[in-house]
PAFI-624340 format. One record per residue (C-alpha): chain; x, z, y; residue in three letters. Coordinates in pm, whole numbers, plus 32768, in hexadecimal, padded with zeros to 4 digits. Layout:
 mol   xx   zz   yy type
   A    X    Z    Y  Ala
...
END
This chain:
 mol   xx   zz   yy type
   A 7927 6D55 731F  Unk
   A 7841 6D8F 71FD  Unk
   A 76DC 6CF2 71DB  Unk
   A 75AA 6D75 712A  Unk
   A 75EF 6C96 7015  Unk
   A 7749 6D28 6FDD  Unk
   A 76BD 6E89 6FE1  Unk
   A 75B4 6E23 6EDC  Unk
   A 76BB 6D8A 6E0E  Unk
   A 779A 6EBA 6E2E  Unk
   A 766E 6F9B 6DA8  Unk
   A 7627 6EA0 6C89  Unk
   A 779F 6EAF 6C2B  Unk
   A 77B1 7026 6C3A  Unk
   A 78B3 7031 6D4A  Unk
   A 77BB 70ED 6E2C  Unk
   A 7695 71C2 6DCB  Unk
   A 7533 7170 6E67  Unk
   A 752A 72B6 6F24  Unk
   A 7683 726F 6FC5  Unk
   A 760B 7108 7027  Unk
   A 74C6 7187 70BD  Unk
   A 7585 7290 717E  Unk
   A 7679 7184 720A  Unk
   A 754B 70B1 7263  Unk
   A 749F 71C8 7311  Unk
   A 75E2 7236 73D0  Unk
   A 7600 70C8 7452  Unk
   A 748A 70B2 74A8  Unk
   A 749F 7204 7565  Unk
   A 75D3 7191 7636  Unk
   A 751C 704F 7694  Unk
   A 73BF 7106 76C4  Unk
   A 7327 6FF8 75F4  Unk
   A 72E7 6FB9 7476  Unk
   A 73D7 6EC9 73D3  Unk
   A 72C2 6DD1 738C  Unk
   A 7291 6DA8 7505  Unk
   A 73F2 6D2A 7520  Unk
   A 739D 6BF8 7457  Unk
   A 74EB 6BE7 73A4  Unk
   A 755C 6AAE 72F3  Unk
   A 76AD 6A5E 7277  Unk
   A 7758 6945 7333  Unk
   A 78C2 69BF 734B  Unk
   A 797B 6AA6 7269  Unk
   A 7AB9 6A84 7347  Unk
   A 7B85 6987 7411  Unk
   A 7BF9 68FE 72D8  Unk
   A 7AA2 6872 72A9  Unk
   A 7AD2 6796 73D7  Unk
   A 7C2C 6731 7365  Unk
   A 7BAC 66C3 720F  Unk
   A 7A75 6624 729C  Unk
   A 7B46 6544 738D  Unk
   A 7C2F 64E1 7271  Unk
   A 7AF9 649E 7181  Unk
   A 7A6A 63C8 729C  Unk
   A 7BA9 62F6 72B3  Unk
   A 7BA7 62C2 7140  Unk
   A 7A4F 6261 712B  Unk
   A 7A75 616B 7243  Unk
   A 7B9C 60D6 718A  Unk
   A 7AD4 60CA 704B  Unk
   A 79BD 6014 70F3  Unk
   A 7AA3 5F03 716F  Unk
   A 7B70 5ECF 702C  Unk
   A 7A37 5ED1 6F5D  Unk
   A 798C 5DD1 7041  Unk
   A 7AC4 5D02 7029  Unk
   A 7AC0 5CFC 6EAA  Unk
   A 793A 5CEA 6E9C  Unk
   A 794E 5B93 6F56  Unk
   A 7A65 5B17 6E70  Unk
   A 79A0 5B7D 6D37  Unk
   A 783C 5AF9 6DB3  Unk
   A 78EA 59B0 6E23  Unk
   A 78AD 58DD 6F5E  Unk
   A 776B 584D 6FC0  Unk
   A 764F 5875 70C0  Unk
   A 7668 597C 71C0  Unk
   A 7576 5A5F 70FE  Unk
   A 765E 5A57 6FE1  Unk
   A 7791 5AB5 709E  Unk
   A 76CC 5BCF 7155  Unk
   A 764F 5C41 6FF7  Unk
   A 77B2 5C44 6F68  Unk
   A 782D 5D21 7085  Unk
   A 771D 5E15 705D  Unk
   A 7730 5E1B 6EEB  Unk
   A 78B2 5E4F 6EDA  Unk
   A 78B6 5F40 700A  Unk
   A 778A 6008 6FB7  Unk
   A 77F9 6039 6E38  Unk
   A 795F 6097 6EB7  Unk
   A 78DC 6195 6FB4  Unk
   A 77E6 6238 6EB6  Unk
   A 78F5 624E 6DA2  Unk
   A 79EE 62DE 6E82  Unk
   A 78F5 63D4 6F1E  Unk
   A 789E 644C 6DBE  Unk
   A 7A08 6472 6D4D  Unk
   A 7A5F 652D 6E86  Unk
   A 7934 6609 6E59  Unk
   A 79AC 6670 6CFF  Unk
   A 7AB8 672D 6DA4  Unk
   A 7A5D 678A 6F0B  Unk
   A 78E5 67CF 6EB4  Unk
   A 78DE 6840 6D44  Unk
   A 7A17 68FF 6D41  Unk
   A 7A69 6956 6EB8  Unk
   A 7902 696B 6F2C  Unk
   A 7971 68F8 709A  Unk
   A 783E 68C3 7175  Unk
   A 7887 67B9 7265  Unk
   A 7947 66CE 7174  Unk
   A 7826 6701 707B  Unk
   A 7731 6690 717E  Unk
   A 77FF 655D 71D5  Unk
   A 783C 6504 7065  Unk
   A 76C1 651E 7027  Unk
   A 766E 6427 713B  Unk
   A 7788 6354 70C1  Unk
   A 76F5 634F 6F55  Unk
   A 758D 630B 6FC1  Unk
   A 75D9 6217 70D3  Unk
   A 76D0 616B 6FE3  Unk
   A 75C7 614A 6EC6  Unk
   A 74C6 60C8 6FBD  Unk
   A 75B4 5FC3 703F  Unk
   A 761C 5F4D 6EEC  Unk
   A 74C8 5F2C 6E7E  Unk
   A 7454 5E81 6FAA  Unk
   A 757E 5D85 6F7F  Unk
   A 751B 5D34 6E2D  Unk
   A 73C0 5CB8 6EA7  Unk
   A 7459 5C1D 6FED  Unk
   A 754B 5B40 6F27  Unk
   A 7434 5ACE 6E43  Unk
   A 730B 5AAB 6F40  Unk
   A 7315 5920 6F43  Unk
   A 730B 591C 6DC8  Unk
   A 71EF 5A2A 6DB4  Unk
   A 711E 5958 6EB1  Unk
   A 7150 581F 6DE1  Unk
   A 710A 58BA 6C94  Unk
   A 6FCB 5963 6D30  Unk
   A 6F5A 5823 6DEA  Unk
   A 6F42 58E6 6F37  Unk
   A 6F02 57F8 7052  Unk
   A 6E34 58AC 7167  Unk
   A 6EB6 59BD 7256  Unk
   A 6DBE 5AAD 71D0  Unk
   A 6E49 5A8D 7076  Unk
   A 6FB0 5AB4 70E8  Unk
   A 6F48 5BE5 71A1  Unk
   A 6EA3 5C77 707D  Unk
   A 6FDB 5C37 6FA9  Unk
   A 70B2 5CE5 70B1  Unk
   A 6FD6 5E0B 70B4  Unk
   A 6FD9 5E1D 6F38  Unk
   A 714A 5E05 6F3B  Unk
   A 7178 5F16 702A  Unk
   A 708A 5FF8 6F53  Unk
   A 7146 5FAE 6E1A  Unk
   A 7296 5FFB 6ED8  Unk
   A 7208 613D 6F61  Unk
   A 7189 61B2 6E17  Unk
   A 72CB 6175 6D6C  Unk
   A 7387 621E 6E7B  Unk
   A 72A1 634A 6E5C  Unk
   A 72E0 634E 6CE7  Unk
   A 7458 6348 6D1B  Unk
   A 7436 6458 6E29  Unk
   A 7381 6536 6D2D  Unk
   A 74A2 64F2 6C36  Unk
   A 759F 6561 6D46  Unk
   A 74D1 668E 6D91  Unk
   A 74C7 66F7 6C23  Unk
   A 7643 66DE 6C05  Unk
   A 76AC 677B 6D50  Unk
   A 7595 6830 6DEF  Unk
   A 75E3 67DD 6F55  Unk
   A 74B3 6852 702A  Unk
   A 74A2 671A 7104  Unk
   A 7474 6648 6FD6  Unk
   A 72F7 66AB 6FAE  Unk
   A 72B8 6639 7112  Unk
   A 7377 64F4 70CE  Unk
   A 72A4 649A 6FA5  Unk
   A 7164 64FF 7065  Unk
   A 71B7 6416 7171  Unk
   A 720D 6303 706C  Unk
   A 709F 632E 6FE3  Unk
   A 7010 6329 7138  Unk
   A 70A8 61C9 7161  Unk
   A 701C 6164 700E  Unk
   A 6EBA 61BE 707B  Unk
   A 6EE0 6120 71C8  Unk
   A 6F86 5FE0 713F  Unk
   A 6E64 5FAF 7042  Unk
   A 6D4A 5FDF 713D  Unk
   A 6DEC 5EEE 7234  Unk
   A 6E39 5DF3 711F  Unk
   A 6CCB 5DE4 7095  Unk
   A 6BFB 5E42 71C3  Unk
   A 6C72 5D51 72E2  Unk
   A 6B9D 5E09 73E9  Unk
   A 6C46 5F46 7395  Unk
   A 6D65 5EE8 748D  Unk
   A 6C80 5F81 7590  Unk
   A 6C73 60C1 74E3  Unk
   A 6DD7 6110 74C1  Unk
   A 6DCB 623F 75A1  Unk
   A 6CA2 62D6 74E4  Unk
   A 6D50 6286 7393  Unk
   A 6E7E 634F 7406  Unk
   A 6DBA 646B 748E  Unk
   A 6D0E 6486 7339  Unk
   A 6E57 647D 7285  Unk
   A 6EDA 6581 7380  Unk
   A 6DC1 6676 733B  Unk
   A 6DEC 6645 71C7  Unk
   A 6F6E 668C 71DD  Unk
   A 6F27 67C0 72B0  Unk
   A 6E45 6855 71AF  Unk
   A 6F50 6802 70A4  Unk
   A 7042 68B4 7175  Unk
   A 6F57 69E4 717D  Unk
   A 6F3D 69E7 701F  Unk
   A 70AC 6A13 7002  Unk
   A 70AC 6B0F 7113  Unk
   A 6FA1 6BE2 7075  Unk
   A 7064 6BFC 6F36  Unk
   A 717D 6CBB 6FF8  Unk
   A 70E2 6D76 7115  Unk
   A 721A 6E47 714D  Unk
   A 72EB 6D06 7161  Unk
   A 73F8 6D7F 7078  Unk
   A 7429 6C59 6F8A  Unk
   A 7464 6AE4 6F85  Unk
   A 72E9 6AA2 6FA2  Unk
   A 72E9 6B0D 70FC  Unk
   A 73F7 6A0C 714D  Unk
   A 7339 690A 70AF  Unk
   A 7201 6970 7172  Unk
   A 72D2 6964 72BD  Unk
   A 7344 67FB 727A  Unk
   A 71D7 678F 7219  Unk
   A 7151 6820 7369  Unk
   A 7267 676C 742A  Unk
   A 71F4 661F 7376  Unk
   A 7076 6670 73B4  Unk
   A 7096 66CC 751C  Unk
   A 70E1 6579 75A3  Unk
   A 6FE7 64DA 74C6  Unk
   A 6EDD 65B1 7566  Unk
   A 6F51 65CA 76D3  Unk
   A 6FAB 6459 7710  Unk
   A 6E77 63B6 76A2  Unk
   A 6D9D 64AE 7750  Unk
   A 6E43 6478 789A  Unk
   A 6E64 62FB 7865  Unk
   A 6CE3 62DE 7831  Unk
   A 6CCB 638D 797D  Unk
   A 6D94 6276 7A19  Unk
   A 6E8F 6363 7AAE  Unk
   A 6FA4 6274 7ADB  Unk
   A 6EB5 613F 7B09  Unk
   A 6EA1 6151 7C75  Unk
   A 6E6A 6254 7D8E  Unk
   A 6E07 63A7 7D06  Unk
   A 6CC5 6411 7DB9  Unk
   A 6C73 6580 7E06  Unk
   A 6B69 659C 7CE9  Unk
   A 6C58 650D 7BE4  Unk
   A 6D61 65EB 7C52  Unk
   A 6C76 6711 7C3D  Unk
   A 6C22 6694 7ACB  Unk
   A 6DA6 6682 7A73  Unk
   A 6DF0 67E4 7AF5  Unk
   A 6CB8 6873 7A3B  Unk
   A 6D2C 67CF 78F4  Unk
   A 6E8B 685D 7932  Unk
   A 6DE6 69B0 7954  Unk
   A 6D37 6979 780E  Unk
   A 6E6F 6906 7754  Unk
   A 6F0F 6A49 77DE  Unk
   A 6DF9 6B18 7739  Unk
   A 6E3A 6A70 75F2  Unk
   A 6FAB 6A91 7601  Unk
   A 6F7D 6C11 7651  Unk
   A 6E87 6C3C 752C  Unk
   A 6F6A 6B90 742B  Unk
   A 70B6 6BFE 74E4  Unk
   A 7142 6A9B 74F4  Unk
   A 71B9 6A10 7640  Unk
   A 71D6 689E 75C5  Unk
   A 7080 683A 7665  Unk
   A 70E9 68BC 77AD  Unk
   A 722F 67F0 77B6  Unk
   A 719E 66A6 7741  Unk
   A 708E 66B0 7849  Unk
   A 716B 672D 7955  Unk
   A 71B0 65D9 79E3  Unk
   A 7041 6590 7A1D  Unk
   A 6FF1 66D2 7AD7  Unk
   A 7121 669C 7BBC  Unk
   A 70A0 653A 7C02  Unk
   A 6F4B 65C5 7C57  Unk
   A 6FCA 66E9 7D27  Unk
   A 70BC 65F3 7DDF  Unk
   A 6F8A 6504 7E22  Unk
   A 6ECA 663E 7EB2  Unk
   A 6FCB 669B 7FA2  Unk
   A 6FE6 6531 8014  Unk
   A 6E84 6524 8055  Unk
   A 6E8F 665A 812C  Unk
   A 6F97 65B1 820F  Unk
   A 70D3 6665 8190  Unk
   A 716F 6510 813D  Unk
   A 72E4 656E 816C  Unk
   A 72D3 66B9 80C5  Unk
   A 71D5 665F 7FB5  Unk
   A 72E1 6654 7E98  Unk
   A 7396 678F 7EFE  Unk
   A 723B 684B 7F26  Unk
   A 71CD 67C3 7DD5  Unk
   A 7317 6844 7D33  Unk
   A 72FA 6992 7DDB  Unk
   A 718E 69DB 7D78  Unk
   A 7194 6963 7C0A  Unk
   A 72F9 69FA 7BCE  Unk
   A 7280 6B42 7C57  Unk
   A 7153 6B3C 7B7E  Unk
   A 7211 6AFB 7A47  Unk
   A 730D 6C08 7AA3  Unk
   A 7206 6D00 7ACD  Unk
   A 7154 6C92 798F  Unk
   A 729C 6CC4 78D1  Unk
   A 72DE 6E1A 7974  Unk
   A 7174 6E92 7926  Unk
   A 714C 6DC7 77DF  Unk
   A 7110 6EF4 76FC  Unk
   A 7006 6FAE 77D3  Unk
   A 6F45 6E6B 781A  Unk
   A 6F57 6E0A 76BD  Unk
   A 6EC8 6F62 7656  Unk
   A 6D99 6F0C 773A  Unk
   A 6D6F 6DAA 76B7  Unk
   A 6D77 6E1C 7549  Unk
   A 6C8B 6F31 759B  Unk
   A 6B8B 6E3C 7613  Unk
   A 6B9A 6D88 74BC  Unk
   A 6AFD 6EA7 73EB  Unk
   A 6B1F 6E73 7274  Unk
   A 6C2F 6D6B 729C  Unk
   A 6D20 6E6C 7306  Unk
   A 6D8B 6EC5 71A7  Unk
   A 6DDC 6D57 7158  Unk
   A 6EE7 6D36 7282  Unk
   A 703E 6DAB 72C5  Unk
   A 702B 6F25 732C  Unk
   A 7032 6F99 7490  Unk
   A 70F1 70E3 743D  Unk
   A 722B 7145 73A3  Unk
   A 71FA 7163 722E  Unk
   A 72A4 729B 718B  Unk
   A 726B 725C 7036  Unk
END
């Protein structure tokens, strides 16, 4: 199977003419009765070999983490629990990050394998974060002593500052990884690290902000959504790597938007009342409108659990206790299948309602040029 990125690369290399590539796209679109952009392609597997290599790479990373942790403790020396934990994190994190980078030099830079590249990106980012966290964890008592920190508030501020520094340095390492390997998911990982930096700083220096976590995550999610749209609008035909980057950014932004909204409504705090359930369903319809407009389904998937819970509560309130779960699955499943089947005509209506924004959104028709 060939992705849009593969076709674009073939055109750039001269192996395929632009006219032939467009003819192939149009042929596939006509067979599926939908433009290629509506399929929301992203590269996860290039073949079963991806799964085979990913399993092997995961085993190697687990082994590297354990061996690195062992030598990390040996090098840092015995001591208080914080020092031992820090040694494990330093050695294990460094080993995983270094191993991930070395494996990526072959499986990502040369072979361009999708699933192993994603796994190795997570390994590198997580390893760097763990290693940096371990450096601070091993030295926390010394830092507190040198800075004469005694109160809980001061220690909390130190923890927030450390988390922010770790997040910032991890984001920087993620950027270096992106420049070297250009794995689409890397941008989303770096964006999430920066969200962690911002939230950590606010929580560290504004103690009252612990009551605003949902609001902060919602703002971060909206900002990431617009960042994703910037990548999307630079490739409306979704034929290059930029579209893959936008996909992962949308996937990261969606839970940051959906979960805080529904948590602030108290969906899981107790019994869902009729009005609350109605609001949840209305919000899901609004999310569906946005998803149709931008031609991305991530918002619908991230908020699905909440609308299922709300619908379940409604059926229980009407007395259908024994069949509430089955009826909920039937109604929501049928609605989503119908939306999928009629995605293109419904999307034409939604985009048509947006007036001048239509030109800045993915096309709703097959592109012939």
